[in-house]
C-alpha positions as CSV (number, residue, x, y, z in Angstrom):
1,M,-4.3,30.4,2.1
2,F,-5.1,29.5,5.7
3,E,-6.9,32.7,6.6
4,D,-10.2,30.9,7.5
5,R,-8.2,27.8,8.6
6,K,-10.5,25.7,6.4
7,W,-7.7,23.8,4.7
8,L,-5.3,23.8,7.6
9,P,-6.3,20.4,8.9
10,V,-6.0,18.9,5.4
11,F,-2.6,20.4,5.0
12,L,-1.3,19.2,8.3
13,I,-2.4,15.5,7.8
14,S,-1.4,15.4,4.1
15,P,2.1,14.0,4.8
16,A,0.6,11.1,6.6
17,N,-2.0,10.6,3.9
18,V,0.8,10.6,1.2
19,L,2.7,7.9,3.2
20,L,-0.5,5.8,3.5
21,L,-1.1,6.1,-0.2
22,L,2.5,5.1,-1.1
23,F,3.0,2.3,1.3
24,I,-0.5,0.8,1.8
25,A,-2.9,1.8,-1.0
26,V,-0.5,1.4,-4.0
27,P,0.9,-2.0,-2.9
28,S,-2.6,-3.2,-2.1
29,I,-3.8,-2.3,-5.6
30,Y,-0.8,-4.0,-7.1
31,I,-1.4,-7.2,-5.1
32,I,-5.1,-7.2,-6.3
33,W,-3.8,-6.8,-9.9
34,L,-1.2,-9.5,-9.3
35,S,-3.8,-12.0,-8.0
36,L,-5.6,-11.8,-11.3
37,H,-2.5,-12.7,-13.3
38,K,-0.1,-15.5,-13.8
39,L,3.4,-14.4,-13.2
40,T,6.8,-15.9,-12.5
41,F,10.4,-15.3,-13.2
42,G,11.4,-15.1,-16.9
43,M,7.8,-14.6,-18.2
44,S,5.5,-11.7,-18.8
45,S,2.3,-11.5,-16.8
46,T,-0.8,-13.2,-18.2
47,F,-4.3,-12.3,-17.2
48,V,-6.1,-15.4,-15.8
49,G,-9.0,-13.8,-14.0
50,L,-10.1,-15.8,-10.9
51,D,-8.0,-18.9,-11.8
52,N,-5.5,-18.2,-9.0
53,Y,-8.4,-18.1,-6.4
54,I,-9.9,-21.3,-7.9
55,Q,-6.5,-22.9,-7.7
56,I,-5.9,-22.2,-4.0
57,F,-9.5,-22.9,-3.0
58,S,-9.4,-26.3,-4.7
59,D,-6.1,-27.2,-3.1
60,P,-6.5,-29.5,0.0
61,I,-3.2,-28.2,1.4
62,F,-4.6,-24.7,1.5
63,W,-7.6,-25.8,3.5
64,R,-5.4,-27.8,5.8
65,A,-3.3,-24.6,6.3
66,A,-6.5,-22.6,6.9
67,L,-7.7,-25.2,9.5
68,N,-4.3,-25.2,11.2
69,T,-4.3,-21.4,11.3
70,F,-7.8,-21.3,12.7
71,I,-6.9,-23.8,15.4
72,V,-3.6,-22.2,16.4
73,V,-5.0,-18.7,16.3
74,N,-7.9,-19.5,18.6
75,I,-5.8,-21.4,21.1
76,V,-3.2,-18.7,21.1
77,V,-5.5,-15.7,21.5
78,Y,-7.8,-17.1,24.2
79,A,-5.1,-18.8,26.2
80,E,-2.9,-15.7,26.0
81,L,-5.8,-13.5,27.0
82,A,-6.7,-15.6,30.0
83,L,-3.0,-15.9,31.2
84,A,-2.4,-12.1,30.7
85,L,-5.6,-11.3,32.6
86,I,-4.5,-13.5,35.6
87,L,-1.0,-12.0,35.6
88,A,-2.3,-8.4,35.2
89,L,-4.6,-8.9,38.2
90,A,-1.7,-10.4,40.2
91,L,0.6,-7.5,39.3
92,N,-2.0,-5.0,40.3
93,T,-1.2,-5.8,43.9
94,N,1.8,-4.7,45.9
95,F,4.4,-7.3,46.7
96,W,8.1,-7.5,47.1
97,G,10.0,-7.8,43.8
98,K,7.0,-6.7,41.7
99,G,9.3,-4.7,39.3
100,L,11.6,-7.7,38.8
101,V,8.6,-10.1,38.1
102,F,7.1,-7.6,35.6
103,S,10.5,-7.3,33.8
104,I,10.8,-11.0,33.5
105,L,7.3,-11.4,32.1
106,I,7.8,-8.8,29.4
107,A,11.4,-9.9,28.6
108,P,10.3,-12.1,25.6
109,Y,9.3,-8.9,23.8
110,A,13.0,-8.0,23.8
111,V,13.9,-11.3,22.0
112,S,13.6,-11.5,18.2
113,E,11.2,-14.1,17.0
114,V,14.0,-15.9,15.0
115,S,16.2,-16.2,18.2
116,A,13.2,-17.3,20.2
117,V,12.2,-20.0,17.8
118,V,15.7,-21.4,17.4
119,M,16.1,-21.4,21.2
120,W,12.8,-23.3,21.8
121,R,13.6,-25.6,18.9
122,Y,16.7,-26.9,20.7
123,L,15.0,-26.9,24.1
124,F,12.3,-29.2,22.8
125,E,14.5,-31.2,20.4
126,P,12.9,-34.7,20.6
127,D,16.2,-36.6,21.4
128,I,18.4,-34.2,23.3
129,G,16.2,-31.2,24.2
130,M,16.3,-30.3,27.9
131,F,12.6,-29.6,28.3
132,N,11.7,-32.8,26.5
133,M,14.0,-34.8,28.7
134,V,12.4,-33.2,31.8
135,L,8.9,-34.0,30.6
136,Q,9.8,-37.5,29.8
137,S,11.5,-38.1,33.2
138,F,8.7,-36.7,35.4
139,A,5.5,-37.1,33.3
140,D,6.5,-39.6,30.7
141,I,5.5,-37.1,28.0
142,Q,7.5,-36.2,24.9
143,L,6.7,-33.5,22.4
144,N,7.8,-35.2,19.2
145,W,7.0,-32.3,16.9
146,V,9.2,-33.6,14.2
147,R,6.9,-36.6,13.4
148,N,3.6,-35.8,15.2
149,P,1.6,-32.8,13.7
150,T,-0.5,-32.5,16.8
151,H,2.6,-32.1,18.9
152,G,4.0,-29.7,16.3
153,L,0.9,-27.4,16.5
154,T,1.0,-27.7,20.3
155,L,4.6,-26.5,20.5
156,I,3.8,-23.7,17.9
157,S,0.9,-22.5,20.1
158,I,3.0,-22.5,23.3
159,L,5.9,-20.7,21.5
160,S,3.6,-18.1,20.1
161,I,2.0,-17.4,23.5
162,W,5.4,-17.0,25.1
163,I,6.6,-14.6,22.5
164,H,3.5,-12.4,22.3
165,L,2.2,-12.5,25.9
166,P,3.9,-9.2,26.9
167,F,1.8,-7.3,24.3
168,T,-1.5,-8.5,25.8
169,L,-0.2,-8.2,29.4
170,I,0.9,-4.6,29.0
171,I,-2.5,-3.6,27.5
172,L,-4.5,-5.4,30.3
173,Y,-2.2,-4.3,33.1
174,S,-2.5,-0.6,31.9
175,A,-6.3,-0.9,31.8
176,I,-6.6,-2.6,35.2
177,S,-4.3,0.1,36.8
178,T,-6.8,2.8,35.8
179,V,-9.9,1.1,37.5
180,P,-10.9,3.6,40.3
181,G,-10.3,2.1,43.7
182,D,-13.2,4.1,45.2
183,L,-15.7,2.2,43.0
184,K,-14.3,-1.2,44.1
185,N,-14.3,-0.1,47.8
186,A,-17.9,1.1,47.4
187,A,-18.9,-2.2,46.0
188,R,-17.3,-4.0,48.9
189,V,-19.1,-1.8,51.4
190,E,-22.4,-2.7,49.7
191,G,-21.6,-6.4,50.4
192,A,-20.1,-7.5,47.0
193,T,-17.7,-10.4,47.1
194,E,-14.3,-10.1,45.4
195,W,-15.6,-12.1,42.5
196,Q,-18.6,-9.8,42.1
197,V,-16.3,-6.7,42.3
198,F,-14.2,-8.2,39.5
199,L,-17.1,-9.0,37.3
200,K,-19.3,-5.9,37.9
201,V,-16.6,-3.2,38.3
202,T,-13.2,-4.3,37.0
203,M,-14.4,-6.2,33.9
204,R,-16.7,-3.3,32.9
205,F,-13.8,-0.9,32.9
206,I,-11.3,-3.1,31.1
207,A,-13.7,-4.6,28.5
208,P,-12.7,-2.1,25.8
209,A,-9.0,-2.9,26.4
210,I,-9.8,-6.6,26.2
211,L,-11.5,-6.1,22.8
212,V,-8.6,-4.1,21.5
213,A,-6.1,-6.7,22.6
214,M,-8.1,-9.5,21.1
215,M,-8.6,-7.6,17.8
216,F,-4.9,-6.9,17.4
217,R,-3.8,-10.4,18.5
218,Y,-6.2,-12.0,16.0
219,I,-4.8,-9.9,13.2
220,F,-1.2,-10.6,14.2
221,A,-1.8,-14.3,14.9
222,T,-3.5,-14.8,11.5
223,R,-0.1,-13.8,9.9
224,L,1.7,-16.6,11.9
225,F,4.8,-17.6,10.0
226,S,8.2,-17.5,11.7
227,E,7.2,-19.9,14.6
228,V,6.1,-22.5,12.0
229,W,8.7,-22.0,9.3
230,L,11.8,-21.9,11.5
231,L,10.5,-24.8,13.7
232,N,9.7,-27.4,11.0
233,E,8.7,-25.6,7.8
234,G,5.2,-26.9,8.1
235,G,6.2,-30.5,8.4
236,P,5.9,-33.4,8.6
237,A,4.5,-33.7,5.1
238,R,3.0,-30.1,5.4
239,L,0.6,-31.3,8.1
240,T,1.4,-28.2,10.3
241,E,1.3,-25.8,7.4
242,V,-0.4,-22.4,8.1
243,L,-1.5,-19.8,5.7
244,G,1.7,-17.8,6.2
245,T,3.9,-20.7,5.2
246,Y,1.6,-21.6,2.3
247,L,2.0,-18.1,0.9
248,F,5.8,-18.1,1.5
249,R,6.2,-21.4,-0.3
250,A,4.1,-20.3,-3.2
251,A,6.0,-17.1,-3.6
252,F,9.6,-18.0,-2.8
253,R,9.8,-21.8,-3.4
254,Y,7.5,-22.2,-6.5
255,H,7.8,-18.5,-7.6
256,D,4.1,-18.5,-8.4
257,F,3.4,-14.9,-7.5
258,G,-0.2,-14.8,-8.6
259,T,-1.1,-17.7,-6.3
260,A,0.8,-16.0,-3.5
261,A,-1.0,-12.7,-4.0
262,A,-4.4,-14.5,-4.0
263,T,-3.4,-16.3,-0.7
264,G,-2.3,-13.0,0.8
265,L,-5.7,-11.4,-0.1
266,A,-7.5,-14.4,1.4
267,M,-5.5,-13.8,4.7
268,Q,-6.3,-10.1,4.6
269,F,-10.0,-10.8,4.1
270,L,-9.9,-13.1,7.1
271,A,-8.1,-10.5,9.3
272,L,-10.5,-7.8,8.2
273,L,-13.5,-10.1,9.0
274,V,-12.2,-10.6,12.5
275,A,-11.3,-7.0,13.0
276,S,-14.7,-5.8,11.8
277,F,-16.4,-7.9,14.5
278,Y,-14.3,-6.4,17.3
279,L,-14.5,-2.9,15.9
280,Y,-18.3,-3.2,15.8
281,K,-18.3,-4.4,19.4
282,L,-16.1,-1.4,20.4
283,Y,-18.4,1.0,18.5
284,K,-21.5,-0.4,20.3
285,R,-19.8,-0.1,23.6
286,M,-18.7,3.5,23.0
287,Q,-22.2,4.3,21.9
288,A,-23.6,2.8,25.1
289,D,-21.1,4.6,27.3
290,G,-21.9,7.9,25.5
């Protein structure tokens, strides 16, 4: 069968293709079908066409959730990228206790999101939270995320950055570690300042890693859920609702599975839209390097 080895690659990758078909393609097709039907417990499915999409797009809470998602995602991704880049550059130097510092910085990745949110919720509790008491004592600031939606979104953003910073940090640190030292030394000999070395040498080498990190963080951040739901369930009055909590509420509170499926597809389209932009940038860069 494999005498000319023509079908050998197909045979070798067929188990992976079967798994992709079973766990990605088939559920995706079912979700598309479900988004075109009305379905809940105790009733048979009814084809409604685009009514589920019309329902969510005419719902002001959906647009509020979309706006909150957009705001939080952009704050989280860019703040996390800037902080990870600064830390990666600092860790790329030799200093005493570097291993300990690196372990502390990536420690949040070892904490489950549920545990992290519960911990931060009590630390920033408006009345007795330790961090809130410190902020109020030294800066006369209090994050009253229970009543103020702006404070709620701020705390959600900070919490998300803390949880996911290790992911971006590891990617950027690995990329910076591979930048050839000879090129940086040659640039310095030519009279380049440290800032110019960073922009012209380091940034050119780590640009693909930055694009990869941003693409994955945008996709993951778009699915933001646990930070919001476990903190305040999108309150007060659903003013901190995001698309993830909107979908969860539709599916498991109202049991409106058609609307939930339509919301999920809208989130998927948004993630694919963002990913396509960064994939195009990566493709253009690889073409230029080639």
